[in-house]
DOGUSE-883161 format. One record per residue: residue in three letters; y, x, z of N, C-alpha, C in turn. Coordinates in steps of 0.05 Angstrom, whole numbers, padded with zeros to 5 digits, always signed. Example, Ala and Ser with C-alpha at 12.3 -4.5 7.8 and 13.67 -1.06 7.14 Angstrom:
<pts>
ALA-00114+00264+00156-00090+00246+00156-00066+00264+00156 SER-00045+00257+00142-00021+00273+00143+00001+00258+00157 
</pts>
This chain:
<pts>
MET+05194+01204+01870+05169+01190+01877+05159+01203+01901 MET+05161+01230+01901+05150+01245+01925+05165+01239+01950 ASN+05193+01239+01947+05209+01233+01971+05201+01204+01982 LYS+05195+01183+01965+05190+01157+01975+05165+01160+01991 LYS+05144+01175+01982+05120+01178+01995+05123+01191+02024 ILE+05141+01211+02022+05146+01222+02049+05160+01205+02069 VAL+05178+01190+02059+05195+01171+02075+05174+01150+02087 GLU+05155+01139+02072+05136+01119+02078+05116+01133+02100 LYS+05110+01157+02099+05092+01170+02115+05108+01175+02142 ASP+05132+01182+02141+05146+01187+02167+05149+01161+02181 ARG+05156+01137+02166+05157+01114+02179+05132+01103+02192 SER+05108+01110+02179+05084+01104+02192+05077+01119+02218 LYS+05086+01144+02215+05082+01162+02240+05100+01150+02262 GLU+05125+01144+02255+05144+01133+02276+05133+01107+02288 ALA+05122+01089+02274+05111+01064+02280+05086+01069+02299 LEU+05071+01089+02291+05045+01095+02308+05055+01108+02336 ARG+05077+01125+02334+05086+01135+02359+05097+01113+02378 ARG+05110+01093+02365+05123+01071+02383+05098+01055+02393 ILE+05079+01048+02378+05057+01033+02387+05042+01047+02411 GLU+05040+01074+02405+05025+01090+02425+05042+01089+02452 LYS+05068+01090+02451+05085+01090+02472+05083+01062+02487 ILE+05084+01041+02473+05077+01014+02483+05053+01012+02498 TYR+05030+01022+02486+05006+01022+02502+05004+01038+02529 LYS+05018+01062+02527+05023+01076+02550+05038+01063+02573 GLN+05058+01050+02564+05075+01033+02584+05060+01010+02595 ASN+05043+01000+02579+05029+00975+02589+04999+00980+02599 SER+04993+01007+02601+04965+01013+02612+04967+01015+02643 ILE+04948+01006+02656+04945+01005+02685+04918+01016+02693 GLU+04918+01030+02715+04895+01043+02726+04886+01030+02753 LYS+04861+01025+02754+04852+01011+02780+04827+01028+02791 LEU+04828+01032+02818+04807+01047+02830+04780+01032+02830 ASP+04761+01045+02822+04732+01034+02820+04715+01047+02837 ILE+04700+01036+02855+04683+01049+02875+04656+01037+02872 ASN+04636+01055+02870+04606+01050+02866+04590+01065+02884 LEU+04567+01053+02890+04548+01069+02906+04525+01081+02888 ASP+04518+01104+02891+04498+01116+02872+04473+01103+02877 ALA+04460+01096+02853+04435+01081+02854+04411+01095+02866 CYS+04413+01122+02867+04390+01138+02877+04395+01148+02904 GLY+04417+01139+02917+04423+01148+02946+04444+01135+02959 SER+04459+01149+02976+04481+01133+02990+04509+01150+02983 ASN+04507+01165+02960+04531+01180+02952+04552+01157+02940 ILE+04577+01159+02946+04597+01141+02939+04613+01154+02916 ILE+04616+01139+02893+04628+01153+02872+04655+01136+02864 PHE+04676+01151+02863+04702+01142+02858+04710+01148+02828 SER+04723+01129+02815+04731+01131+02788+04756+01112+02785 LYS+04770+01118+02761+04793+01103+02754+04785+01089+02726 LYS+04792+01061+02729+04789+01046+02704+04815+01037+02692 THR+04818+01044+02667+04844+01038+02654+04842+01011+02638 SER+04862+00994+02640+04862+00970+02624+04891+00968+02614 ILE+04894+00951+02592+04920+00950+02578+04927+00919+02583 LEU+04955+00918+02593+04968+00890+02595+04976+00881+02569 PHE+04977+00856+02566+04990+00843+02542+05020+00850+02541 GLN+05029+00858+02519+05057+00865+02514+05074+00839+02520 GLU+05095+00842+02532+05114+00819+02539+05127+00808+02510 GLY+05131+00782+02510+05142+00772+02487+05132+00742+02481 LYS+05144+00730+02463+05135+00701+02458+05112+00703+02438 VAL+05092+00685+02445+05066+00685+02427+05060+00655+02420 GLU+05045+00654+02398+05033+00629+02390+05004+00630+02396 ILE+04992+00609+02407+04966+00608+02414+04950+00587+02398 GLN+04926+00596+02390+04908+00576+02374+04888+00565+02394 LEU+04885+00539+02396+04868+00529+02417+04843+00516+02407 ASP+04835+00518+02380+04808+00508+02370+04789+00525+02384 ARG+04769+00508+02397+04745+00521+02408+04753+00542+02428 TRP+04772+00538+02444+04783+00560+02460+04766+00566+02488 ILE+04751+00545+02490+04732+00549+02516+04701+00545+02508 GLN+04684+00563+02515+04657+00560+02509+04639+00562+02536 GLY+04624+00541+02541+04608+00544+02565+04581+00555+02560 ARG+04569+00566+02581+04543+00578+02577+04530+00580+02604 TYR+04504+00584+02605+04489+00588+02630+04482+00619+02631 ASN+04492+00630+02655+04485+00656+02659+04459+00661+02677 LYS+04439+00666+02665+04412+00668+02678+04410+00690+02699 ILE+04426+00711+02694+04426+00735+02714+04438+00725+02739 LYS+04464+00713+02735+04479+00702+02760+04469+00674+02770 ASN+04451+00663+02753+04438+00637+02760+04462+00616+02761 GLN+04484+00615+02744+04506+00596+02747+04519+00590+02721 LEU+04532+00567+02720+04547+00562+02695+04573+00579+02694 GLU+04579+00591+02671+04606+00603+02669+04616+00594+02643 TYR+04645+00602+02639+04660+00592+02617+04676+00616+02606 LYS+04674+00622+02581+04687+00640+02568+04714+00629+02554 VAL+04738+00637+02563+04763+00629+02553+04772+00651+02532 SER+04775+00643+02507+04784+00664+02488+04801+00650+02467 PHE+04824+00660+02462+04841+00650+02440+04859+00674+02428 PRO+04867+00671+02402+04883+00693+02391+04912+00687+02397 MET+04929+00706+02402+04957+00704+02407+04972+00721+02387 LYS+04989+00706+02371+05005+00720+02352+05033+00723+02363 TYR+05044+00744+02365+05070+00753+02375+05092+00741+02353 LEU+05110+00725+02364+05132+00714+02347+05159+00728+02350 SER+05162+00745+02370+05186+00760+02374+05191+00781+02357 SER+05214+00787+02344+05221+00807+02325+05222+00833+02339 GLU+05223+00831+02364+05223+00857+02382+05197+00869+02386 THR+05176+00854+02379+05150+00861+02386+05138+00876+02365 LEU+05126+00900+02368+05113+00916+02348+05085+00908+02343 ILE+05070+00899+02364+05044+00889+02363+05042+00862+02348 ALA+05028+00860+02328+05027+00834+02312+05012+00810+02327 GLY+04991+00821+02341+04975+00799+02356+04957+00812+02375 SER+04947+00795+02392+04927+00803+02413+04906+00780+02419 PHE+04888+00784+02436+04869+00765+02441+04864+00762+02470 TYR+04865+00737+02481+04862+00731+02509+04831+00726+02512 ASP+04819+00738+02529+04791+00738+02534+04783+00742+02563 LYS+04773+00720+02575+04765+00721+02605+04741+00702+02610 ILE+04724+00711+02629+04702+00696+02640+04710+00683+02665 TYR+04704+00657+02668+04709+00644+02693+04686+00629+02703 SER+04681+00626+02728+04663+00608+02740+04677+00578+02739 SER+04660+00557+02746+04671+00532+02744+04694+00527+02764 LYS+04693+00539+02788+04713+00537+02807+04737+00551+02799 GLU+04734+00575+02787+04756+00591+02781+04773+00576+02757 LEU+04755+00564+02740+04770+00551+02717+04785+00525+02725 GLU+04773+00512+02744+04787+00487+02755+04814+00494+02769 SER+04815+00516+02781+04837+00523+02798+04859+00542+02783 ASP+04851+00551+02758+04868+00570+02744+04893+00555+02734 SER+04919+00565+02740+04943+00551+02733+04946+00549+02704 LEU+04939+00572+02688+04942+00570+02658+04924+00548+02648 ILE+04900+00546+02655+04882+00526+02643+04892+00498+02649 ASN+04901+00494+02674+04908+00469+02682+04934+00459+02668 GLU+04953+00479+02661+04977+00473+02646+04973+00467+02616 ILE+04952+00481+02605+04943+00476+02579+04933+00447+02575 VAL+04914+00441+02594+04899+00415+02594+04918+00392+02601 ASP+04935+00397+02620+04953+00373+02627+04974+00368+02605 LYS+04984+00388+02592+05002+00384+02572+04989+00372+02545 THR+04960+00381+02541+04947+00370+02519+04943+00339+02522 MET+04936+00332+02546+04930+00303+02554+04954+00288+02548 LYS+04976+00298+02556+05000+00285+02553+05007+00281+02524 LEU+05004+00303+02510+05008+00305+02479+04993+00284+02463 LEU+04966+00282+02474+04949+00264+02457+04945+00237+02471 ASN+04958+00234+02493+04958+00207+02507+04931+00201+02516 LYS+04915+00220+02529+04889+00216+02537+04884+00228+02568 LYS+04868+00214+02578+04860+00220+02608+04834+00239+02609 GLU+04821+00240+02585+04795+00257+02587+04795+00268+02558 LEU+04789+00298+02559+04788+00311+02534+04759+00325+02532 ASP+04752+00330+02507+04730+00349+02503+04739+00369+02483 LEU+04723+00387+02476+04731+00412+02460+04743+00402+02433 SER+04731+00381+02420+04740+00373+02395+04768+00362+02394 ASP+04776+00355+02417+04806+00344+02419+04825+00365+02414 PHE+04819+00391+02418+04834+00413+02414+04837+00423+02384 ASN+04822+00412+02368+04823+00419+02339+04852+00415+02328 GLY+04864+00436+02318+04890+00434+02307+04913+00436+02327 VAL+04906+00440+02351+04925+00440+02374+04934+00469+02377 ARG+04960+00474+02379+04973+00500+02381+04989+00500+02406 ALA+04998+00524+02416+05017+00525+02436+05033+00552+02433 THR+05058+00550+02444+05073+00575+02448+05075+00582+02477 ALA+05079+00607+02483+05080+00616+02511+05095+00641+02512 GLU+05103+00650+02537+05118+00673+02543+05097+00691+02557 VAL+05095+00717+02548+05078+00736+02561+05097+00753+02578 ILE+05092+00753+02605+05110+00768+02625+05093+00786+02642 HIS+05103+00807+02653+05089+00823+02671+05097+00815+02702 CYS+05078+00816+02718+05083+00808+02745+05069+00830+02763 LYS+05073+00827+02792+05059+00844+02811+05047+00821+02831 ASP+05021+00829+02838+05010+00814+02859+05017+00822+02888 GLU+05005+00810+02907+05012+00817+02935+05007+00846+02944 HIS+04993+00859+02929+04984+00887+02932+05000+00906+02919 GLY+05018+00897+02900+05037+00912+02884+05022+00920+02857 ASN+04998+00909+02851+04986+00915+02825+05000+00898+02801 LYS+05003+00913+02780+05015+00899+02758+04996+00884+02742 TYR+05003+00859+02731+04987+00845+02714+05005+00827+02694 SER+04992+00818+02674+05007+00800+02653+04997+00772+02657 LYS+05015+00752+02652+05008+00726+02650+05024+00711+02631 LEU+05016+00687+02623+05028+00669+02607+05042+00646+02622 ILE+05067+00642+02611+05083+00621+02627+05097+00602+02603 ASN+05112+00581+02611+05126+00565+02592+05109+00556+02568 ILE+05085+00543+02575+05068+00535+02557+05080+00509+02541 ASP+05082+00510+02515+05090+00488+02498+05070+00479+02479 VAL+05055+00458+02484+05032+00449+02468+05041+00431+02446 TYR+05033+00434+02423+05037+00415+02400+05013+00413+02381 LYS+05016+00393+02362+04994+00388+02344+05000+00399+02319 ASN+04983+00414+02305+04987+00424+02277+04981+00404+02258 GLU+05001+00387+02251+04994+00363+02234+04993+00369+02205 TYR+04976+00354+02192+04973+00356+02162+04968+00328+02151 LYS+04976+00322+02129+04971+00296+02118+04945+00292+02107 SER+04932+00270+02112+04905+00264+02101+04905+00238+02086 TYR+04896+00237+02060+04897+00215+02045+04871+00202+02042 SER+04853+00208+02060+04826+00196+02057+04824+00178+02083 GLU+04809+00155+02079+04806+00138+02102+04787+00149+02126 PRO+04795+00144+02150+04778+00158+02170+04750+00144+02169 ILE+04729+00161+02174+04702+00151+02173+04694+00138+02199 LYS+04684+00114+02196+04677+00097+02219+04652+00108+02230 LYS+04649+00112+02255+04624+00125+02267+04605+00100+02272 ASN+04578+00109+02268+04559+00092+02279+04560+00091+02308 VAL+04556+00068+02320+04560+00066+02348+04543+00085+02365 LEU+04520+00093+02356+04502+00112+02370+04513+00144+02369 GLU+04531+00145+02350+04544+00173+02346+04570+00175+02363 LYS+04579+00153+02375+04605+00153+02391+04601+00171+02418 LYS+04622+00182+02427+04622+00194+02452+04620+00172+02473 TYR+04613+00177+02498+04610+00158+02519+04640+00147+02523 ASN+04660+00160+02524+04686+00152+02529+04699+00137+02508 GLU+04685+00135+02485+04694+00119+02461+04682+00091+02461 LEU+04664+00086+02479+04650+00060+02480+04666+00038+02491 ASP+04667+00013+02481+04679-00011+02493+04661-00035+02490 GLU+04668-00055+02501+04653-00081+02503+04646-00091+02476 SER+04661-00084+02455+04656-00094+02430+04632-00081+02417 ASP+04621-00059+02430+04598-00044+02419+04572-00056+02427 GLU+04573-00070+02447+04549-00083+02460+04529-00094+02442 ASP+04534-00112+02424+04516-00124+02404+04505-00104+02385 GLU+04522-00085+02376+04515-00066+02358+04494-00045+02368 ILE+04498-00037+02393+04477-00022+02407+04450-00035+02411 ILE+04451-00061+02419+04427-00076+02419+04412-00077+02393 ARG+04427-00082+02372+04416-00082+02347+04407-00058+02338 GLU+04421-00036+02340+04413-00010+02329+04388+00001+02344 LEU+04386-00006+02369+04361+00006+02385+04340-00014+02386 ASN+04344-00037+02371+04323-00058+02370+04314-00067+02398 ILE+04334-00072+02417+04326-00080+02446+04320-00110+02446 ASP+04299-00117+02457+04290-00144+02459+04303-00156+02484 ILE+04324-00172+02482+04338-00186+02503+04329-00213+02508 ASP+04309-00222+02494+04295-00247+02495+04270-00246+02514 SER+04266-00222+02522+04240-00219+02541+04246-00227+02568 PRO+04226-00230+02585+04230-00236+02613+04251-00224+02629 MET+04256-00198+02623+04278-00184+02637+04300-00177+02618 GLY+04305-00193+02596+04325-00188+02578+04353-00186+02588 ASN+04358-00200+02609+04384-00201+02622+04389-00175+02634 SER+04368-00161+02646+04374-00133+02656+04380-00115+02633 LYS+04365-00115+02612+04370-00098+02587+04398-00100+02579 LYS+04407-00126+02574+04434-00130+02568+04455-00122+02588 LEU+04449-00124+02613+04467-00114+02634+04470-00083+02632 ILE+04447-00070+02626+04449-00038+02623+04466-00032+02600 VAL+04464-00046+02577+04478-00037+02554+04510-00046+02559 ASN+04514-00067+02573+04541-00075+02580+04555-00056+02598 SER+04537-00045+02617+04549-00025+02637+04555+00002+02622 PHE+04540+00009+02602+04548+00035+02587+04574+00027+02572 CYS+04576+00005+02559+04602-00001+02543+04627-00002+02560 ASN+04622-00010+02585+04644-00012+02605+04648+00014+02621 ARG+04629+00033+02617+04632+00058+02631+04630+00056+02662 TYR+04611+00036+02669+04609+00033+02696+04590+00052+02709 ILE+04574+00067+02692+04555+00088+02700+04568+00115+02701 TRP+04565+00129+02725+04579+00155+02727+04567+00175+02709 GLU+04586+00191+02698+04577+00212+02678+04560+00234+02690 GLU+04561+00236+02716+04543+00259+02730+04515+00252+02727 TYR+04507+00226+02722+04480+00218+02721+04467+00230+02693 PHE+04484+00234+02672+04470+00239+02648+04488+00259+02628 MET+04513+00265+02636+04531+00277+02617+04539+00305+02622 TYR+04535+00314+02647+04545+00342+02652+04522+00361+02659 ARG+04525+00385+02649+04505+00405+02655+04509+00413+02684 GLY+04487+00414+02700+04488+00419+02730+04484+00393+02747 TYR+04484+00371+02734+04480+00347+02747+04460+00330+02733 SER+04449+00309+02748+04429+00291+02734+04423+00268+02754 PHE+04409+00248+02742+04402+00226+02760+04380+00233+02779 SER+04378+00222+02802+04357+00227+02821+04332+00212+02816 SER+04335+00185+02810+04312+00169+02806+04319+00144+02789 ILE+04300+00128+02780+04305+00103+02770+04289+00082+02787 ASP+04304+00061+02796+04294+00046+02817+04290+00017+02810 ALA+04270+00006+02823+04265-00024+02821+04264-00038+02847 ARG+04275-00062+02847+04275-00077+02873+04250-00096+02873 VAL+04234-00096+02894+04212-00111+02896+04212-00132+02921 VAL+04209-00156+02916+04207-00175+02938+04178-00186+02939 LEU+04168-00187+02964+04140-00194+02969+04138-00220+02981 ASP+04116-00232+02974+04109-00258+02985+04089-00251+03009 ASP+04096-00254+03033+04079-00245+03056+04052-00261+03059 SER+04051-00285+03046+04028-00299+03047+04007-00287+03029 LYS+04015-00271+03011+03994-00261+02991+03992-00231+02992 ILE+04010-00215+03003+04011-00186+03004+04017-00176+03032 ASP+04001-00161+03044+04005-00151+03073+04029-00132+03075 ASN+04029-00110+03057+04052-00091+03057+04056-00080+03030 ILE+04076-00063+03029+04085-00050+03003+04064-00031+02992 TYR+04047-00018+03010+04029+00000+02999+04007-00011+02982 ASP+04004-00038+02989+03984-00052+02970+03994-00056+02941 VAL+04021-00055+02938+04033-00059+02914+04032-00032+02901 ILE+04042-00013+02914+04043+00014+02901+04017+00027+02895 ASN+03996+00019+02908+03969+00028+02900+03957+00016+02875 LYS+03970-00006+02866+03961-00020+02842+03977-00012+02816 LEU+03998+00004+02822+04017+00013+02800+04003+00040+02788 ASP+04003+00041+02761+03994+00065+02747+04015+00087+02749 ILE+04040+00080+02750+04062+00099+02755+04073+00095+02782 LYS+04071+00113+02799+04075+00110+02826+04102+00122+02834 PRO+04119+00108+02851+04144+00118+02860+04141+00140+02881 LYS+04162+00162+02881+04160+00182+02902+04170+00171+02929 TYR+04189+00154+02930+04199+00143+02954+04204+00112+02953 PHE+04209+00100+02976+04215+00074+02977+04234+00069+03002 GLU+04252+00048+03000+04270+00043+03021+04264+00012+03025 CYS+04270+00002+03050+04268-00024+03058+04294-00036+03068 PRO+04313-00044+03050+04338-00056+03059+04331-00088+03060 HIS+04339-00100+03082+04340-00130+03086+04309-00138+03081 ASP+04308-00157+03062+04282-00173+03057+04268-00161+03032 SER+04275-00138+03021+04261-00128+02998+04258-00097+03000 TYR+04245-00087+02980+04239-00057+02980+04250-00046+02952 ILE+04260-00021+02954+04271-00006+02932+04252+00016+02928 LEU+04237+00016+02903+04218+00034+02895+04234+00057+02877 GLN+04234+00080+02886+04248+00101+02872+04228+00120+02854 PHE+04233+00118+02830+04216+00135+02812+04228+00161+02802 CYS+04222+00184+02813+04236+00208+02806+04222+00226+02784 PRO+04234+00237+02767+04222+00253+02748+04209+00279+02760 ASN+04187+00285+02748+04170+00309+02760+04183+00335+02752 GLU+04200+00335+02733+04216+00360+02725+04247+00353+02719 LYS+04262+00372+02728+04291+00368+02721+04297+00370+02691 PHE+04315+00355+02682+04322+00359+02654+04350+00347+02648 HIS+04364+00353+02628+04388+00341+02619+04383+00323+02594 PHE+04401+00303+02590+04398+00286+02567+04415+00298+02544 LYS+04405+00296+02520+04419+00304+02497+04446+00288+02493 SER+04443+00264+02499+04468+00242+02497+04463+00219+02514 TRP+04485+00203+02516+04486+00179+02534+04463+00162+02522 VAL+04459+00161+02496+04437+00143+02484+04411+00147+02497 ASP+04404+00173+02501+04379+00179+02512+04374+00168+02539 TYR+04396+00167+02556+04397+00157+02582+04390+00128+02581 LEU+04408+00115+02564+04406+00086+02561+04377+00077+02552 LYS+04366+00093+02531+04341+00085+02523+04316+00089+02544 LEU+04321+00106+02561+04302+00112+02584+04305+00088+02604 LEU+04326+00079+02609+04331+00056+02628+04318+00031+02615 ILE+04323+00027+02591+04310+00004+02575+04279+00006+02578 ASP+04269+00031+02571+04241+00036+02572+04229+00028+02601 PHE+04244+00036+02620+04236+00029+02647+04235+00000+02652 VAL+04253-00016+02643+04252-00044+02644+04231-00055+02631 ASN+04224-00044+02607+04201-00055+02592+04174-00050+02608 TYR+04175-00026+02621+04151-00021+02639+04147-00043+02662 LEU+04171-00050+02673+04173-00069+02696+04161-00095+02686 GLU+04165-00101+02661+04158-00129+02650+04129-00130+02647 THR+04115-00105+02646+04085-00104+02643+04072-00107+02670 ILE+04086-00106+02693+04072-00106+02718+04063-00135+02726 SER+04040-00140+02734+04033-00168+02741+04017-00167+02765 ILE+04030-00168+02789+04017-00166+02817+04025-00193+02830 ASP+04004-00210+02834+04008-00234+02850+04021-00230+02875 GLY+04046-00243+02879+04060-00240+02905+04080-00217+02905 ALA+04086-00202+02885+04106-00185+02884+04124-00188+02860 ASP+04150-00191+02865+04168-00196+02843+04185-00174+02839 PHE+04183-00160+02814+04197-00137+02807+04223-00145+02791 VAL+04246-00131+02796+04270-00131+02783+04283-00104+02779 PHE+04297-00100+02758+04312-00073+02755+04334-00072+02778 TYR+04336-00046+02791+04356-00043+02812+04381-00031+02798 GLU+04403-00046+02800+04429-00036+02785+04442-00016+02806 PHE+04434+00010+02802+04439+00032+02819+04472+00036+02818 TRP+04485+00031+02798+04513+00040+02795+04532+00020+02812 ASN+04521-00002+02822+04538-00017+02838+04537-00010+02867 ASP+04521+00011+02875+04517+00021+02899+04529+00050+02903 THR+04525+00061+02924+04535+00089+02928+04522+00109+02906 PRO+04540+00123+02891+04527+00141+02869+04508+00162+02883 ASP+04487+00164+02869+04464+00183+02880+04454+00202+02857 TYR+04474+00214+02844+04466+00235+02826+04460+00260+02841 ILE+04446+00278+02828+04438+00304+02841+04451+00326+02827 GLU+04453+00350+02843+04463+00375+02830+04436+00389+02824 ILE+04436+00405+02799+04415+00422+02791+04424+00449+02790 TYR+04410+00466+02805+04416+00496+02809+04394+00508+02790 GLY+04403+00521+02770+04385+00536+02751+04385+00519+02724 ASP+04377+00534+02702+04377+00524+02677+04352+00504+02675 CYS+04358+00486+02657+04333+00464+02652+04337+00454+02621 LYS+04313+00442+02614+04312+00433+02588+04332+00410+02582 ILE+04338+00409+02554+04353+00385+02544+04337+00369+02529 LEU+04329+00344+02537+04312+00327+02523+04325+00303+02509 ASN+04309+00291+02492+04319+00267+02479+04295+00251+02474 ASN+04300+00221+02470+04278+00204+02465+04258+00204+02489 ILE+04268+00205+02510+04252+00207+02536+04239+00179+02543 ARG+04214+00177+02548+04200+00152+02555+04195+00154+02584 PHE+04190+00130+02594+04183+00127+02624+04151+00126+02623 THR+04141+00150+02629+04113+00155+02627+04102+00166+02653 LYS+04073+00163+02654+04060+00172+02679+04062+00201+02683 GLU+04064+00217+02660+04064+00247+02660+04090+00255+02673 LEU+04112+00239+02665+04138+00250+02674+04149+00237+02699 PHE+04139+00214+02709+04150+00201+02729+04131+00190+02754 SER+04105+00192+02748+04086+00186+02770+04083+00206+02791 TYR+04086+00197+02815+04084+00216+02840+04057+00211+02850 ASP+04043+00234+02854+04015+00232+02867+04013+00253+02890 ASP+04006+00244+02912+04003+00263+02935+03985+00285+02931 
</pts>
């Protein structure tokens, strides 16, 4: 009994020595230079980091990317993290963890990220993915060591092979309510259900415009940058106005009679485009909230009664896209109404 314990203890010591040797072989030092906060003194130091051990690994891709807003850097950033289980019998380390912070541009240009996304799109036969599409997705890869142009050693993943971790389900798939669908899941068959669910009155004077808005969402005519992505938003909601010159002298006579006033206007050809801009930047909680805001805007246009001024909703998505970029964090809102407080511009 005693001999068995001694043997097991010796094996443990040997395994620890081998693991320590692996860590030493895979450790790298980099020069770190900083300026003293209290003066001009330069401080040199060495930072040690550990490379991933070479070998074949399995990667778990559930929720492998998390986006967040870095208020200190005032920019969006993405944390990529996933567990890696070593599959090679030659590997002493059971597993490791990939963990790296990217900016948007770094993420878009990273070869590893592109390879994982491209192969997952091909696997799922989709041209657009979101994080939920990676549920149950796994990959195998090879960890290798390389040197950059300066001779510095680093580890990277190659030969990515993506596959789905399939399991049998005997339950019927749950049918989503149309308002719970993702924007890229909508199609023309959803139009009537959306109108019914949101109780949109398409028999009103501008009912055709309301129906057109719903149809444009279902056909994905409206650019996602208007409402779907953090860092972008719509610039304005617009109305086209045609004036009867015999009754109205100029567009200012019309604007002065409006209780919600546009920030800008344009004068293409024989009409005017009134542009109503939000007084604060915000993001929408979902595509439904943007659709509801546009419908509420059309409802507002229906209430305007100015003799000699004919108002119609301006179909902005048929023209040059005019979304804006937002620098800095902002609110996420839902059930937004077209109100004086949020949209009226006063000099």
